[in-house]
C-alpha positions in Angstrom: -54.5 32.5 57.0 -54.3 32.6 53.2 -51.0 34.5 53.4 -49.5 31.8 55.7 -50.6 29.0 53.4 -49.0 30.8 50.4 -45.7 31.2 52.3 -45.7 27.5 53.3 -46.4 26.4 49.7 -43.6 28.7 48.4 -41.1 27.4 50.9 -42.1 23.8 50.1 -41.6 24.4 46.4 -38.2 25.9 47.0 -37.2 22.9 49.2 -38.4 20.6 46.4 -36.3 22.5 43.8 -33.2 22.3 46.0 -33.8 18.6 46.6 -34.2 17.9 42.9 -31.2 19.9 42.0 -29.0 18.3 44.6 -30.2 14.8 43.7 -29.6 15.5 40.0 -26.0 16.6 40.8 -25.4 13.6 42.9 -26.8 11.3 40.1 -24.6 12.9 37.5 -21.6 12.7 39.7 -22.3 9.0 40.4 -22.6 8.3 36.6 -19.3 10.0 36.0 -17.6 8.1 38.8 -18.9 4.8 37.5 -18.2 5.6 33.9 -14.6 6.6 34.4 -13.3 3.1 35.0 -15.0 1.8 31.9 -13.6 4.5 29.7 -10.2 4.0 31.4 -10.3 0.3 30.6 -11.2 0.8 27.0 -8.5 3.5 26.6 -6.0 1.3 28.3 -6.7 -1.5 25.8 -6.0 0.9 22.9 -2.9 2.3 24.5 -1.6 -1.2 25.4 -1.8 -2.2 21.7 0.2 0.9 20.7 3.0 0.2 23.2 3.2 -3.4 24.3 2.8 -4.9 20.8 4.7 -2.5 18.6 7.9 -4.5 18.6 6.1 -7.8 17.9 4.1 -6.2 15.1 7.3 -4.7 13.6 9.1 -8.1 13.8 6.2 -9.9 12.1 6.0 -7.4 9.3 9.8 -7.3 8.7 10.0 -11.1 8.6 7.2 -11.4 6.1 8.6 -8.5 3.9 12.1 -10.0 3.9 10.7 -13.4 2.9 8.7 -11.9 0.0 11.7 -9.9 -1.2 13.9 -13.0 -0.9 11.5 -14.9 -3.2 11.5 -12.1 -5.7 15.3 -11.7 -5.6 15.7 -15.4 -6.4 14.7 -14.6 -10.0 17.2 -13.4 -12.5 15.1 -10.6 -13.9 14.8 -8.3 -11.0 16.3 -5.3 -12.8 14.2 -5.8 -15.9 11.1 -6.4 -13.9 11.6 -3.2 -11.9 11.7 -5.0 -8.6 15.2 -3.7 -7.8 17.5 -5.3 -5.3 16.4 -4.6 -1.8 19.3 -3.8 0.6 17.5 -3.0 3.8 14.0 -2.8 5.3 12.1 -0.8 7.9 8.6 -0.8 9.3 6.9 2.1 10.9 4.0 1.1 13.2 1.1 3.5 13.3 -1.6 3.8 16.0 -5.2 2.8 16.4 -8.0 5.2 16.2 -8.3 6.5 19.8 -12.1 6.6 19.4 -12.1 2.7 19.4 -13.8 1.2 22.4 -12.0 -2.1 22.9 -12.8 -4.5 25.7 -9.9 -5.4 28.1 -7.9 -8.3 26.7 -5.4 -10.6 28.4 -3.7 -11.8 25.2 -3.6 -9.9 21.9 -2.3 -11.7 18.8 -0.9 -9.9 15.7 -1.4 -11.7 12.3 -1.1 -11.1 8.6 -4.5 -10.5 7.0 -5.2 -12.5 3.9 -4.4 -10.8 0.6 -2.5 -7.9 2.3 0.7 -6.9 0.5 3.3 -5.6 2.9 4.5 -2.9 0.6 4.2 0.8 1.4 1.0 1.6 3.3 -0.3 -1.7 4.7 -1.9 -3.1 7.8 -1.5 -5.8 10.4 -4.4 -7.6 12.1 -4.8 -7.6 15.8 -7.2 -9.9 17.6 -8.1 -10.5 21.2 -7.4 -14.2 21.8 -8.2 -14.2 25.5 -10.8 -11.8 26.9 -14.4 -11.6 27.9 -15.4 -10.0 24.6 -13.2 -11.0 21.6 -12.5 -8.3 19.0 -10.5 -7.8 15.8 -9.0 -4.6 14.5 -6.4 -3.5 11.9 -3.3 -1.6 12.8 -1.8 0.7 10.1 1.9 0.3 9.3 4.3 1.7 6.6 6.7 -0.8 5.1 9.9 0.8 3.6 12.0 -1.3 1.3 15.3 0.4 0.3 17.3 -0.4 -2.8 19.3 1.1 -5.6 17.3 2.4 -8.6 17.5 5.2 -11.1 16.7 8.8 -10.0 16.7 12.1 -11.9 20.2 13.7 -11.8 18.6 17.1 -12.5 15.1 18.5 -12.8 13.4 16.9 -15.9 10.3 18.2 -17.7 7.3 16.2 -18.9 7.8 15.3 -22.6 11.6 15.3 -22.4 13.5 12.5 -24.0 15.6 10.8 -21.4 19.4 10.8 -21.8 21.9 8.7 -19.9 23.3 11.8 -18.2 19.8 12.7 -16.9 19.9 9.7 -14.6 22.0 8.3 -11.7 21.8 5.4 -9.3 20.8 6.1 -5.7 19.2 4.3 -2.8 15.4 5.0 -2.6 12.4 3.6 -1.0 11.2 1.1 -3.6 7.9 0.7 -1.7 7.0 4.4 -1.7 4.9 3.9 -4.8 3.1 0.8 -6.2 4.7 1.4 -9.7 7.9 -0.5 -10.4 11.2 1.3 -10.4 13.6 1.5 -13.3 17.0 0.0 -12.4 18.7 -0.2 -15.7 19.5 2.8 -18.0 18.8 0.6 -21.1 15.1 0.6 -20.1 14.9 4.4 -19.9 17.3 6.1 -22.3 15.6 7.4 -25.4 12.1 7.2 -24.0 9.8 10.1 -23.2 8.7 11.2 -19.7 5.0 11.4 -19.0 5.5 13.7 -16.0 8.1 16.1 -14.6 10.7 14.7 -12.1 12.5 16.7 -9.5 16.3 16.1 -8.9 16.7 13.0 -6.8 13.2 11.7 -7.5 13.0 8.0 -8.3 12.1 7.0 -11.9 9.2 4.6 -12.2 8.0 2.6 -15.2 4.8 4.6 -15.3 6.8 7.8 -15.7 7.8 6.6 -19.2 5.7 6.4 -22.3 5.3 2.9 -23.6 7.6 2.1 -26.5 6.1 1.2 -29.8 7.9 -1.8 -31.2 6.1 -1.8 -34.5 3.1 -0.2 -36.4 0.0 -1.8 -37.9 0.9 -3.1 -41.3 4.6 -3.8 -40.5 6.1 -7.2 -41.2 7.0 -8.7 -37.8 8.9 -11.8 -36.6 6.7 -14.1 -34.5 8.4 -16.1 -31.8 6.5 -19.1 -30.3 8.0 -20.5 -27.2 7.1 -23.5 -25.0 8.6 -26.2 -22.8 11.7 -27.3 -24.6 11.1 -25.6 -28.0 11.2 -22.2 -29.7 9.8 -21.6 -33.2 9.9 -18.5 -35.3 7.9 -17.3 -38.3 6.6 -14.1 -39.8 3.4 -12.2 -40.3 1.7 -8.8 -40.7 0.8 -6.7 -37.7 -2.9 -5.9 -37.5 -2.5 -3.6 -34.5 0.3 -1.4 -33.2 2.9 -3.2 -31.0 3.0 -1.1 -27.8 5.2 -2.2 -24.9 3.2 -4.0 -22.2 0.1 -4.4 -24.4 -1.0 -7.3 -26.5 -1.0 -7.0 -30.3 -2.5 -9.1 -33.1 -0.6 -10.5 -36.1 -1.8 -12.4 -39.2 0.7 -15.1 -40.0 1.8 -16.0 -43.5 -0.6 -18.9 -43.3 -3.6 -16.6 -42.6 -4.0 -17.4 -38.9 -4.6 -14.4 -36.6 -2.6 -14.7 -33.3 -2.2 -12.5 -30.3 1.0 -12.0 -28.4 3.2 -9.5 -26.6 5.6 -7.1 -28.5 9.0 -7.7 -27.0 11.4 -5.9 -29.4 11.6 -4.0 -32.7 9.2 -5.8 -35.0 9.1 -8.9 -32.8 6.0 -10.6 -31.2 6.2 -13.4 -28.7 3.5 -15.9 -27.9 3.6 -18.6 -25.3 2.3 -22.1 -26.0 
């Protein structure tokens, strides 16, 4: 009798194990089946952004970039300012992180985020304007602005003094770097390179050491400009006059003023 009870108990245990295992597999399978549509919907939302909106995003970015370039080109100092003269534009639209879980959306709107500069690596905002769960993400883009600027005509070493024959004009991507390009040989010839340049590489203003227009102790000409007037005087430099950096000068009357060095032994102040 004890032997039979033992066999019945063992059989029951095995049946229980089989039932539990089968139920577990059925449960897992059910979860996978139910979860697949949810994952598919989220993935479809990401893929729809990457395909259906790419032309709209590119058009928005191109229009905004061209408008900005047009405002800059309206000035008369593009070459001196290192903006260059853009000749054509291109926008490469990136992709969203595939790990994003976005709820299905019936209408997605692209927009320009506040404070974003469409120059080189940038981003466009995407928001769900019609859906059960609104969301907002940023889509990476690359803005390319082509124009003529100076490039190295041959390999140049750091510390070299730039000669006119070292440079040539070529079309480059002005937006490849944040630093301004150099479009006029007069702004580069005679200056010293801060880093090496490969042949064909664009010359940027940061590649050149700042010019020193005067030294401390030099007598300098002071130009004061304002609406409708221009006055000149003289004074003694208290600090070196480096290009792009303010300098201090004591006028003949004893007043200490601060201005921008603009040429050899010349300081300009705006009133």
